[in-house]
C-alpha positions in Angstrom: 28.3 -12.5 19.8 26.7 -16.2 20.7 23.1 -17.1 20.8 21.5 -20.4 21.2 18.3 -21.8 20.1 16.3 -24.5 21.0 12.8 -26.0 20.0 10.7 -25.6 23.1 11.1 -25.9 27.1 8.5 -27.6 27.9 10.0 -30.4 29.7 13.3 -31.6 30.2 14.3 -35.1 27.7 17.1 -35.6 25.4 16.9 -32.3 23.9 17.3 -29.9 27.0 19.8 -32.5 28.1 21.9 -31.3 25.2 21.1 -27.6 25.2 22.2 -27.8 28.9 25.2 -28.6 28.0 25.6 -26.0 25.2 24.7 -23.9 28.0 28.1 -25.1 30.2 29.7 -23.9 27.1 28.3 -20.8 26.8 27.2 -19.8 30.4 26.0 -15.7 28.6 24.3 -17.0 25.6 20.8 -15.9 25.4 18.3 -18.7 24.4 15.5 -18.3 21.8 12.9 -20.5 22.0 8.9 -20.8 20.8 7.6 -21.2 24.5 8.9 -21.8 27.9 6.9 -22.7 31.3 7.2 -20.5 33.9 8.1 -23.0 36.2 11.4 -23.8 34.9 12.3 -26.2 38.6 12.0 -29.2 36.1 14.7 -28.2 34.6 16.8 -27.8 37.8 19.0 -24.2 38.2 21.0 -24.3 34.6 18.4 -21.9 33.5 18.5 -19.3 36.4 19.1 -16.6 35.4 19.4 -16.7 31.9 18.0 -14.9 28.7 15.2 -17.0 27.4 13.4 -14.9 24.6 10.4 -16.5 23.2 8.3 -16.4 20.4 4.3 -14.4 19.9 2.8 -18.1 20.9 3.9 -17.5 24.7 1.2 -14.6 24.4 -1.7 -17.2 23.8 -3.1 -18.9 27.1 -2.3 -22.7 27.2 0.3 -22.7 24.9 2.6 -24.5 26.6 0.1 -27.5 27.7 -1.2 -27.5 24.1 1.7 -26.2 21.8 1.0 -29.3 19.4 -1.7 -27.8 18.2 -0.4 -24.7 17.3 1.8 -26.2 14.6 -0.3 -24.1 12.1 1.6 -20.7 13.6 5.4 -21.9 14.1 6.3 -20.9 10.9 4.9 -17.7 11.6 6.5 -17.2 15.2 10.0 -18.6 14.5 10.2 -15.7 11.2 9.6 -13.4 13.9 12.5 -14.4 16.3 15.4 -12.0 15.1 18.6 -12.9 16.8 21.1 -9.3 17.6 22.7 -8.2 15.0 25.5 -8.4 16.8 25.7 -12.6 16.9 27.7 -13.6 15.2 27.4 -17.7 15.4 24.1 -19.3 16.6 24.0 -22.9 17.8 20.3 -24.6 17.4 19.1 -28.0 18.6 16.2 -28.4 17.2 13.8 -31.5 16.1 11.2 -28.5 14.9 11.3 -25.8 12.6 13.1 -23.5 15.2 16.3 -23.4 12.4 14.2 -21.2 10.9 14.8 -17.9 13.0 16.2 -15.0 11.5 19.6 -14.3 11.6 21.8 -11.9 10.9 23.9 -12.3 7.1 27.5 -12.8 8.3 26.4 -15.0 11.0 27.2 -19.0 11.3 24.1 -20.9 11.9 25.3 -24.5 13.4 22.4 -26.8 13.7 22.4 -29.8 16.2 19.6 -31.9 15.1 17.7 -34.3 16.9 15.9 -35.4 14.1 13.5 -33.6 11.0 10.6 -33.3 12.2 8.6 -36.7 12.1 4.9 -35.0 12.2 6.2 -33.1 8.7 8.4 -35.8 7.1 7.2 -39.5 7.9 4.5 -39.9 11.1 1.5 -37.1 10.4 -1.1 -39.9 11.5 0.9 -40.9 14.5 1.0 -37.3 15.6 -2.9 -36.4 15.2 -3.5 -39.5 17.6 -1.1 -38.1 20.1 -2.8 -34.5 19.6 -6.3 -35.2 21.4 -8.5 -33.0 21.4 -8.2 -31.4 17.8 -11.6 -32.5 17.0 -12.6 -33.7 13.4 -12.2 -29.7 12.0 -8.8 -29.2 14.0 -7.6 -32.9 12.7 -8.3 -31.3 8.8 -6.3 -28.1 9.2 -3.7 -29.9 10.5 -3.7 -32.0 7.5 -3.7 -29.0 5.6 -1.5 -27.0 6.8 1.0 -29.5 6.9 2.6 -29.1 3.3 2.9 -25.6 4.3 4.9 -26.1 7.3 7.0 -28.5 5.9 7.8 -26.1 3.2 9.4 -23.6 5.8 10.9 -26.6 7.6 12.8 -27.3 4.1 13.5 -23.3 3.5 15.0 -23.5 7.1 17.3 -26.1 6.4 18.6 -24.3 3.4 19.1 -22.0 5.4 21.6 -23.7 7.9 25.3 -23.2 7.7 26.4 -26.6 9.1 24.3 -29.7 10.3 25.6 -31.5 13.7 23.3 -35.2 13.9 22.6 -36.5 16.9 23.6 -40.1 15.3 24.3 -42.0 11.5 20.8 -42.7 11.7 20.0 -38.9 11.5 22.2 -38.0 9.5 20.9 -40.1 6.7 17.4 -38.6 7.8 18.7 -35.0 7.0 20.3 -36.4 3.7 16.7 -37.8 2.7 14.6 -34.9 4.0 17.0 -31.5 3.2 19.3 -33.0 0.6 21.7 -31.9 3.2 24.9 -33.5 4.8 25.3 -33.3 8.3 28.3 -34.3 10.8 28.1 -36.8 13.8 29.0 -36.0 17.3 26.5 -38.3 20.2 24.5 -36.6 22.7 25.7 -36.8 26.2 24.7 -39.1 29.0 25.4 -37.5 32.6 26.5 -40.7 33.8 27.4 -39.5 37.3 23.9 -39.1 37.5 23.6 -42.8 37.6 24.1 -45.9 40.3 25.8 -48.6 39.0 25.2 -51.7 40.3 25.8 -55.4 39.8 22.9 -56.6 41.7 19.6 -57.2 40.2 16.0 -58.3 40.9 13.3 -59.8 39.6 12.0 -57.1 36.8 12.1 -55.8 33.4 12.2 -51.9 33.0 10.4 -49.7 30.6 11.1 -45.5 30.7 9.1 -44.2 28.2 6.5 -41.7 26.7 3.3 -43.8 25.9 2.3 -42.8 22.7 1.9 -44.8 19.8 5.1 -44.5 18.3 7.4 -46.1 21.3 5.4 -49.4 20.3 5.0 -49.8 24.4 2.1 -51.7 23.2 4.9 -54.9 22.0 6.1 -54.5 25.5 2.9 -54.4 27.8 1.6 -57.6 25.4 4.7 -59.7 25.7 5.1 -59.4 29.0 1.4 -59.9 29.9 1.8 -62.9 27.9 5.2 -64.6 29.3 4.1 -63.7 32.8 7.7 -62.1 33.8 7.1 -58.9 35.8 7.3 -55.8 33.7 7.6 -51.7 35.2 6.8 -49.1 33.1 7.9 -45.9 34.0 5.8 -42.8 32.1 3.1 -41.4 30.9 1.0 -40.7 27.9 -2.2 -40.9 25.7 -1.9 -44.9 25.4 -1.7 -45.5 29.3 -5.2 -46.1 29.9 -5.5 -48.6 27.2 -2.0 -50.3 27.5 -3.4 -51.0 31.7 -6.5 -52.5 29.9 -4.8 -54.8 28.1 -2.0 -55.6 30.7 -2.0 -59.0 32.8 -1.4 -58.2 36.6 2.4 -58.9 36.2 2.7 -55.5 34.5 3.2 -52.7 36.9 2.4 -48.5 35.2 4.3 -46.4 37.6 3.7 -43.0 35.9 6.0 -40.2 36.0 8.6 -40.9 38.9 10.8 -38.5 40.2 14.1 -39.1 39.1 15.3 -40.8 42.0 12.9 -43.7 41.6 14.1 -43.5 38.1 17.5 -43.9 38.6 17.1 -46.6 41.5 14.8 -48.5 38.8 17.5 -48.4 36.1 20.3 -49.7 38.5 17.4 -52.6 39.8 16.4 -53.9 36.5 17.4 -57.2 34.9 16.9 -55.6 32.0 15.5 -52.2 30.1 13.0 -53.1 26.7 13.3 -50.9 24.1 10.7 -52.0 21.2 10.5 -48.7 19.4 12.5 -47.2 16.5 14.5 -44.1 18.0 16.6 -41.5 16.3 18.9 -41.8 19.0 17.5 -43.2 22.2 18.9 -41.9 25.6 17.0 -44.3 27.8 19.1 -47.4 26.5 22.5 -45.5 27.3 21.0 -44.3 30.5 20.3 -48.1 31.8 23.7 -49.2 30.2 25.2 -46.1 32.7 23.5 -47.9 35.1 24.6 -51.5 34.4 21.6 -52.9 32.6 21.6 -54.7 29.5 18.8 -54.2 27.1 16.8 -55.8 24.8 15.9 -53.6 21.9 14.6 -53.3 18.4 17.6 -53.8 16.1 17.0 -50.9 14.4 17.5 -46.7 14.5 19.9 -45.5 17.1 19.6 -48.5 19.0 22.0 -50.3 16.9 24.4 -47.2 17.8 24.2 -47.6 21.6 24.0 -51.1 21.9 26.6 -53.8 21.8 24.5 -57.1 20.6 25.6 -60.0 23.4 27.5 -57.6 24.8 25.7 -55.1 26.3 22.5 -56.2 25.6 19.9 -58.1 22.8 18.5 -57.2 19.3 15.1 -58.6 17.9 15.3 -58.4 14.7 11.6 -58.5 14.2 8.8 -55.6 15.9 6.7 -57.7 16.7 5.6 -59.2 20.0 6.4 -63.0 18.9 10.4 -61.8 18.5 10.6 -59.4 22.2 9.0 -63.1 23.6 11.6 -65.2 22.0 14.0 -62.1 22.7 13.7 -62.4 26.2 14.2 -65.9 26.4 17.6 -66.1 25.0 18.4 -63.3 27.0 17.8 -65.2 30.4 20.8 -67.9 28.7 22.8 -65.7 28.5 25.4 -64.1 30.9 26.3 -60.5 30.7 29.0 -58.6 32.3 27.6 -55.1 33.9 31.5 -53.4 33.9 30.5 -54.3 29.9 27.6 -52.2 29.5 28.9 -48.9 31.9 32.2 -48.9 29.8 30.1 -48.5 26.8 28.0 -45.9 28.2 31.4 -44.1 29.0 31.6 -43.6 25.1 28.8 -41.0 25.1 30.3 -39.0 28.1 29.1 -35.2 28.8 33.0 -34.4 29.0 33.5 -35.5 25.0 30.5 -34.2 23.8 31.4 -30.9 24.8 35.1 -31.5 23.5 33.9 -32.7 20.0 31.1 -29.7 19.7 33.7 -26.9 20.9 36.3 -28.3 18.4 33.8 -28.7 15.8 32.4 -24.7 16.3 36.1 -23.9 16.1 36.7 -25.7 12.5 33.6 -23.4 11.4 33.9 -20.2 13.3 37.4 -20.1 14.3 37.7 -16.2 14.8 34.2 -15.9 16.6 35.1 -19.0 19.1 38.5 -17.1 19.8 37.0 -14.0 20.7 34.7 -16.0 22.6 37.6 -18.0 24.5 40.0 -15.1 24.8 37.1 -12.8 27.3 
């Protein structure tokens, strides 16, 4: 009666944590997705026993490793994914084009949109930089097919009955890109997964993919100049160039198990967030650990960080502005309890309550029938 959909199951990030919450609400619902890795232990055990329906892209060797290169085939692959005719409610979690899957005529499609895909609407050059190995021909093919995929994405958005955005920033992007209104329900933070501590050590922390649009280069350059210790957790296409530019006080740990990540969040003096994110879950994970955030004052951070109370904003996306912000931060005294309190506004229980209430409003009969089983 109810199906779930998600763009792909490759790694566990914010979008997958939203899907995990959906799965708890609807434990019997199948999941439709473009691609899914075979070793699903990275997701924990919440996918165990779950029916996962993948697209024709799953048949291509290496597709789960190089899925970004398969962008020209996304529309065809999604179009051939057909939801069961018995399903009356489809709840999709999307940052790509999975919203375009085929659903029964009388079904209600609710799309929880993490963002209209930036590689179609505003960040094509950045996407090309991240997709190493395309070569000259591949890059030109990508540019040639982007209008086609973008058109498919727009038509898919028209077919969605109700949009939910993960932030007011994304709701505005949905309006600009799709001409659609969206309700806002903030994504969940698993508060109990993090260690709250008021005792901090003398280092700053970055947790991120090391790709161009995250602007980790600003943090690396700023701390290379000010001499303060910076720990960088994450992997990506920018790592080598960032390491080459970094001073000895900047330490790159690569990907780390969650135990290391959790400990780093709890011990860092402050979390550095220099990019523009649609929402950005990591600043909230830092606050859940009692650690303040120094963030660029744009995008989702404006909705998750309280300036002067749980962190500090810098208003220009420059190395100089970040250095100044760190100096200003060190002159302030912030209360770690306030950070934890702020993070609690984004709890998983709150998220599930708000999603259920929304679905009861738009598909009351389906929800009553589901809960009556």
